N, C-alpha and C positions, 0 to 999 in steps of 0.2 A: 744939115742944121740939127744941133742937139736939142733934145726936149728939155726945156728949162725945169719943168716940174720934176723930172727924174733927179736932177742935180740938187734941187731944193730938198727933196725928200731924203736923199742920201746924206746931205750936209746936216740936216736936222738930226738924223739918227747918229751920225758921228759926233755931233756936239753933245748929245745925251751920253754917249759912251765915255766921252772925255770928261765932261763936267759933273755929271751926276753919278755915273757908275765908276768913275776914276780908273778907267782902263789905262794901261801903260802906253807910252808913245809908240812902242814897237807894235803892239796889238792894233792900235788905231791905224798905223801905216798899212798893216796887212789887210784890215777891213776895207780901207780906202781902195787899195789895189784890186781886191776881189770884187767889190761892188761895182766899181767903174768898168771892170772887165766885162761883167755881165751886161751892164747898160750899153756899153759899146757894141757888144754882139747883137743885142736886141735892136738897137737903132740902125746899125748897118745892114743887118739881115732884112729888116722890114723895109728899109729904104730900097734895097735891091729888088725886093718883091713889089715895089711901087704901091705899098699899102698906104692907107690913110695915116696922117701924122699922129692921130690919137692912138693908133695901134702900137706906136713906139713908146707909149707910156708904160713904165715898169709895173704899174698897177694892173696891167692887163696880161702880165706874163703867165704863160702856161707851162705845164710840166714838160711838154714836148720841146719847148724853147730852151728850158734849163738843160735838158738832156743833150740837145744839139750843141749848145755852148760847151758843155762838158766834153763832148766827143771832139770838138774842134781843138780845145786846149790839150786834150790827150794826144791828138794827132800832131800837135806842135812839139810834143816831147815832154810835157809837164809831168812830173812824178806823181805816183799815187798819193804820196804824203801831201804834196801841194794841192792836189785836186780835192782831197778830203778836207783840207783846211778851207778851201773855197766853198764847198758845199755847206760847211758849218757856218761860214760867214753869211752866205745867202739865206740859209734857214733862219738864222737869228734875226736878220733884217726883215724877212717876211713875217716872222712872229711878231715883231714890233709893229708892222703894218696891220696885222690882225688885231693887236691890242688897241690900235688907234681907229679900228673899224674902217680902214681904208681898203681892205681886201676881205673877201669872205673865205678864201682858202689859201693855204700855203703851197705853192707849186713845187716846192722842194721836198715835201713830206715823204714821198715815196721814192725819192732819188737816193740810192745807196752809194756810198763811196767805193771806189775801185779797190779790189783786194790788194793788200800790200804783202810783199815777201817778208816772212818772219826773219828778222835779223838776230842772230845769236849774239849775246853780249860778249865783248872781248875779255879774255881772262889771261892771267899769267900762270905759268906752271908753278908747282911747288918749289922747284929748283930756282926758277927766276925770282920768286918772292924771297927765297933765302938769300940769294946773291944780292938783291936790292937791300934788304934789311941788314945783312951782315957787313955790307960795304960802308955803311954810315959810321964814320969814325967819331967817337964821342969825346975824344981827348983834345979837340980843338976849341971848344967853347960851348956856351950855353945853348946857342941856336942849333947846333948839330945834335945836342942831347935832346932838345925839344922835338926836332924833326924825327928822330928815331922813335921817340915816345908816341908821336902822332901816327906814324905809319904802322907801328906795332899794334896800336889800338884799333886803327881802321881795319887792319887785316884780322886781328884777333876777334873782333866783335861784329864785323860787317856793318859798321855805322855809315850812315849818309854823312856827307861832308858838313851839311848844315847842323846835324846832330852833334858832330864832334866839336865844331867851333862854338857851339852853344853851351858846352859843358862848363860848369862852375866849380869852384873849390868845394862847394857843398856836396859834390858828387864823390869826393875823394874817399871818404870812409867806405862806401859801398864798392868803389872801384878796387881798392886795396883788399877788400874782402872777397873779390872775385866776380863781381857783377856790376852792371851799370843800368840805371833806369833813364830812358830817353823819351822825348816826345817827338813822334814822327809826323807823317802826313795826316791831315785831318785831326790833329791834336791827339792822335792815338798813342797811348803810353805802353811801352813794352820794356821788359827787363832782359838783358842779354849777358852772357858770361864774358868774363875778361880773363885771358890766358896769363900764365906766369911770366912769359917774356914781356908782355905789355905792362904788367904790374911792376916788374923790376925797372923797366925803362922809365915809367912814370915816377917812381921813387927818386931816380937820379934827376929827373927833370925838376922835381920840387926844389932841389938844392939850386939848380940853375935858375929857376924862376925867381927865387929869393935874391940871388945875385943881381939879376936884371933890375929888380925893384930897388935894391940898395944902390946900384950904380947910378940910377936915374934920380935917386934921392926923392922918391915919390911918397907923398903922404897917402893915407888910406882914401882920402877924398880925390887926390889927383890921379891915382892909378885906377884902372878898372879892376878893383880888387876881387871881384867875383869870378872873372874869367880864369879857367884852368890853364889855357894856352894863350900866352901873350906874345907880342912882338918886342923888338929890342927897346922900344920906348915905353913899354909897360901897358900898352892898350891891347884890347882883345884882338887876337889874330883873325884875319879875314879868310874866307873860303878861297878867294883868289890867291892869296899868299901861299896857302897849302898846295894849290894846284901848281904854282910856279916852282915851289920847293921840290915837289915830287918829280916833276919833269926834269929838274936839274939833276937830281940823284939818279934817275933812271938813265939819263944820257951818259952819265959818268961810267955806268957799267954796261953800256951798249944794249939796253933793253929796247923793245920795239918802240918806234916813235908813236907818240900819242898816249903814253901812260898817264892816267888821270886817277884821282881819288876813288871814283866810282868803280874803276877796274879792280881795286883792292876789295871792294864789297862783292863784286861778281866772283872774284877769285876765292874769297872766303866761302861763298855759297857753294861754288862748284867743288871745292876741296872737301868741305864737310859732307856733301852729298856723295862724293866718290867713296868716302870712308864709311859712311853710316847708312846711306840709302834711305834716310828718314826725312821724307819730303815735308811732313807736317812740322817737324822740329825746325827745319830750315825756314819754312814759312813764318813760324813764330819769331825766329831770331831776326829775320829781315823785316818783319812788320808788314807783310803783304796781307791785304784784306781778302784776297782770293787765292785759292790754291793754284788756279790756272796761271797766275802770274809767276808763281814759283816753279811751275812745271817746265819752264823754258830751260832750267838748269838740268833737267833730265836729258835734254838733247845734247848738252855739253858733256854730260856723263857718258852718253852713248858714243860720242866722238872719241872720248878718252879710251873707252873700252875697245872701240874699233881700231884705234891706232895701236893699242897694245896687242891686239889680235894679229894685225898685219905684220907687226914686228916679230912676234913670237911663234906664230903657227907655221910649221914647215910647208904647208900647202898654200899658205896665204902670201908668202914672200914671192916677189917678182923674180923670174929667172933671168939671169944675165947671160 
């Protein structure tokens, strides 16, 4: 028999997340899964031990119980990423119980998430980027011209996709002068350089953009006149559209499956670091608040060096 009090508490908490804190449906779904998984473990384990019904109350949860639940989920094969999310969900819930003065201690406070393997970001080689960008034929129409300008700018300046689609015509003067000011995460403003190839592509796009506006016979009020990159109907281009377009062009030249806009950002960082070894400059251009975040690209740089060594050094090559 489930402890009704547990369910009431969780439902009250989820209602607050949904209605007051305005959490997304996806986040609410994850919290629901995580909290009911803990409750199920508490109730079943205590039932097995023939404890009193009151001990199955989530308010009586101990740190040892949380750790046992975590161990069981790990034994079932749940990934470190998923387990870290669950600990975060549980911790937030018990903090809420603390605020309500329903518990006196958070049993998750000393429970650390399992260590996760560092995943290196996927990048394209300089040759692959060149093949991709040079393959886009701009004599077929305005949309191809736009796509080339977008990808040139993403790779030239290491922009996030949200930063790119948020660009307006008001940015044009500085872009054509060789730099662009963008607002990144946590409203942090940064200025990044824009390369000549990107500038030339954007100049061509401005003609194509005007053609799209004229074709649709849009007034200044009807069109999203501020957006630098627009769709065929004159509205601001979405991030999803950019993803689809990049995937389309990557497949045409047989690049690795899963090429996405952020891969161009990673490639930008890796290639600049390979050439300059200036980690601080790359940090500034990417807009990372911590140098530690940028340091992951030093691992990529090492992989590049190691590959070159294996290929070039006479004592490194495998004997056939």
